[in-house]
N, C-alpha and C positions, 0 to 999 in steps of 0.2 A: 285522481278522483272524478269521476264524470261530473262535467258542469250541468248544473240545472239551470232551468229558466229562473229559478228564484236568485241563483247566485250571479246570473249576468248583471252588469251594471246597468242602469236605466238610461233608456234612449233620450237624449237631450230634444227638447221639443223645439220645432223649427219656427223660427222667427217669419210669419207671413208677410212683413215687409219684403222679405226678399223673394217671393215668389210672383211671376207674372200671371196673368189670367189662364194660359195654357197649362202652366206649371202646377197652378192650382186646382185646376179641373182634373189634370192626371193625379194628383193627391187624393181628391175627393173619388175618383173612379177606383182608387186602390182601397178606398174605403167603402165601397158599395153603394156611394150616393150619386145622385144625378148631377149632371155638368152644372145645372142652374143654379143649385147650392153654392157652389163657387163664385158665381157671380152676385148672389145675394151677400154673401160675406165681404167681397171686395166693396160693394156699394156702401155697407155698413161702415168698415174702416175708412173710404177714401172720400166718400159723399156727406156722410154723418158724423163721420170723426169719432167713431168709438172703438175702443180698446180693450171691451169685455165681451166676451161672448155672451154672458148673460143679458145685456142689452140688445141682442139680434133677436128681437121678439118674433119675427117671422118664421125663425128657425126653432124646429120641435127642441125641448128640452133634453132629451136622449142625444141628439146628434151635437148639442151645444155642449154636453158632459164630454162626448167624445173629442170634441175640438179642443177643449181645455186640457185633454191628455195628450194629445199630439202637438199642439200648437202654442204659440203665445204670439202677443202683438206688444214688442216692446220698443221704446224709444231711448236713445243714449241719457246718461244721466247729465244733467246741468250742473255745470261746474260754475260759471260767472254769466252774467248778462250785464252788458254796457250799452247804454243809449246816448248817441250823439248829439250835439247841440244841432244838428240838422234833422235828426230823426231816424238816422242809420241805427241799426241795431245789429250788435255782434253777441252770438251766443258760443263760449267753449264748452264742448260737448265730451265727457268722457266716454271711451269706448271701452271694449273687452280687452283686457291686456294692460291698461293703466295708462295709455296714450288718449290723447285728447285732440279732437279737430276743432276748427272753426268756421261757423255758419253765419252769413251776414244778409240781413234784411235792407234793402233801400227803396224806401217810399217816394213817389212823386204824384203829380196831380192826377196823371192819367193811368199810372200803372204802379205795381208793386212787384220788385224783382228781387229774387232768392238768390244768392251765389251760395254754391254748395260746394264741397270737398269731395273728392273721389279717391284719393291716397291719404294716408298718414305720413306727411313729408313728401318730399319729391327728390326723383334722381335725376332729373333733367340740367340741374347745376347752372341755370340762369344766373350771372353774376349779379344783377339788380333786383333779384328777387329774395324777399327774407325767407321764404318756405323753402326754397331750394338750397340754402345754406344749412339746413338742417340735415340733408341727406333723407334718405326713405327709409321708413321703418318697414310699411306692409302695404298693401292693397287693402282698400275697405271692402266689405262685402256688399251686394245689391240690397240687403235689408238696411245696413246702415248709411248707405247714400239716401234711398225712400225716407228713412226715419228722419232725417234733418228735415225733410220737407213737410212731414206729417207733425212734427214738432213745432216747427213754426208755424203752420197753419192753425194749431191749436192755442199755441201761446198769442197770436196776434188777434184772436177773437173768436175762434172755433167755428165760423160760418165755411165751412168747407165748399160750398157751392158759391161763394161770392167772389168773383173773379179780380174784382178791386182789391183785395187782400194780397193774395200771391197770384199776379198775371203771367209772369215771366220767370223762367228757371234759367239760370246761366251756369254750366261747370267751370267756374273760374276760381273756386275755392283752391284748398290746398291739393297739389297733385297735379298729375299730367292725366287727363281724363284717357286718352286713348292708350295709354300703358296700362290701364285696368279694364281692357276693352268688354269682358265679358258680363262683369257686373255692371258696369256703365251701360251697357246695351239694355240688360234685364232692368234696370231701373228707368231708361228712358221709356221702353214698352209700357210700364205702368204708369209713368207722368203722361202719355198719350192716349191710353186707354180708357174709352167712355166708362167703364167699370171703374177706372183708377181715378187719376185728377183730372181728366179730360182736357188735357191741353193741346193746342193746335201744334204742329212741326214748327211753325215761325216763332213760337214763344218759348221754344227748348232751344237754346244754343250751347253747342260743344265748342270750348277754346281747347287749341292745341299747337304745341312748338313745332308741330311738322311731322307727325309719324305716318309719313306717306301710304303705306299698306293700309293702315288702320282707316285714313282719310277715304279711301275707295271702299271699304268695307261699310264704313258708317253710311255713305250715298246708298248703297245697295240695300242696306239692312231697315233704316229708319229715315235718312234723310232730312236731318234736323238743320237748324240754321246754323253756320260754321263761322268761327272766329280763329284767325290763325294768327298766332304771336309772331310779328315778323322782325320789327325792330331795328332793323338795318337794310340798307340798299345794295350791299355787296357782301360777297361769301367771306372776305376777309374779316371785316368787322363784326359780322353775323357768328363767324365761328369763334370768336371770343365771349360774344354775349350770349348766344345761344348754342351752346356745344352741339347739340343735335345737327347741327348744318353740316358738321363735318361728315355725318351719314348720309343725310339728304339735304344737298345744297338747294340754292334758292331757285335754281333753274328747274329743279326737279320737283321741287314742292309747288311751285306755280304751275306744273303742268298736271299736276293733281288738282289744284284749286280750278283749273279750267276743267277738268273731267267733274269735277263736284257740281258746277253750274251749266253744265252742258245740257241742252234740250230743254232747260226750264224756261218759265216766263221771264219777261223783262225786267220783273222787280226784283228777282233772284241774285241776292250778291253774296259776297263774302267780306266781312269785316277783317281788316288788317289791323291789328294793335300794334302802335309804334311808341313805346315809352321815350320821353324825351329827356335826354342825358348832356346835362351841360358841358359843351365844347367835345362830345365825344361822337354824337350821332346825329345832331341838330344843326349842322351848318347849311349854309344854301345850296350847295353841291351834294350834300346828301339829299335835300328835298328834289333836286332835279332829277338826281341816280331813281330817286324812289318814284317819281312820276313817269320817268321812262319805262321803268320797269314794270309797272301796272298800266301802261299806256293801253286802251283798248280793250281792258278787263272789266267784268262787271264787279267794281269793287268799291269799297268804302273805307278809307283810312280813318281811324279813331286814334287821334294823337292824345297820349297819356302824360300828364305832368308825373315827372318821377316822384315816389312817394318814399322819403328817407327811412331807413332803419338802422339801430345801432352796429358800427362798423361799416356800413355801407360804404364803398369808394367812389360814390358817385353824388353829384349835386343836381338839383332840378334844374332844369332851362329856364332862362327867364321869361317873362309872359310876353315881352316883345319879341323875343327870338321864336317862341311857339307861334306866334301871330303871323310872323313873316314866313315861317317854315310852311303853314297851312295856306298862306297867299300863294306861294310859289306853286302847290299842288292845284290850288281850284284854278289858277290861271292857266295851267296846263291840262285842264279838264278833269282832274282827279278828284272825285269827291271827298271832302276832308272835314272833320268836326274834331273838336278838342273836348275830351272827356272833362265833365266838372267832378274836382275830387271829392269824395264823399265819405265821412266815417275816420279822417284821418286824425282826429283827436281822440279816438278811440282804438288807433290801430286797426281801422278795420276797411283801408283804403287799399286800392290794387297793388299788390306786390308786399303787403303788409303781415299777410296772415300767416302764423307761426304756430297756433295750438301748443302742445306739449308732446313732444317726439322724443321716444327712447332713441338714442343716438345709434346709428349704423351707417358709419361715414363711408363703410366699403360699397353702400347702395347708391353713390351718386354717379354720374354720368363718367366724368373724367375721360370722354373719349371713347368707352368701350360700349360696342352696341347695347343698346337698352333691351331687356326681357319684357315683354309684353303678354298680356293675359286675354 
């Protein structure tokens, strides 16, 4: 029997959170609409916080009806919200397919930082990270990534043009952002767009464990701030802590870092994240190796006290050990700070995010070249 239009399954509406301005303009052109209509819709969504086409009053009723047929503006479902004694907020958000991810808001006197996820789980298999112990279920879509930001902005007060609510975005939640490159890039473009969230490049930070080819692409495509999860000053130790080092060893990684900051102003630097593990990577010789490694580079070292999780094989370095480690770096001309642990009472601190991931343990790195998109 010949299929008819009536027998065809309905087309699933597109979530507008996943379309950057160029993509949205293209969709509007296909509908026979002027490009500026797409710009208007973005302003309603990202600057006025609207998720209903009926509220977009400078758009005609007929077009609003057509938009409702083809598109949705949908956030993930809130599962739980926890608030730390220090004001940190953690949301568990359910995605399509039954998985859940975690998003964390960290308020400070002069900024509000939102830590967002880019994958459901993680394949990098870093031994000190709770997320990585779950393995990877799947990449998040650009719509799911951006929806976290929109959800947080509305939940925190709804004034989408008030930078004091969310002034900084860090891709430091669940997942390796550069292993989901296409979706992360689309999300960043919306974050930076004046018709989107309107953030500056310096206020969006992408963290990576060291996917070298995509570090180069990131610089060429959007050139945001970059944080590198280093965690060890030599290959032997980093191979154990950060297995992707077996594919992209430290020398290769640091060359990519030099390329990333080349020809930039003197204020440009890369943040090197270094989790402090008692008796593992926190000895004076490690500090001296690290100082030698980063000598002459545009670098800032962020020392992160390890945040325990059930079954973790490590302990947090003692406060005095971290202070001595930091002093060795600073005495050798390397700028170093110690991250103040935030939200650890609600398991919202660095390395503690777990969400709810349907296990796919085969999708852990285990020395196999990682697949990126």
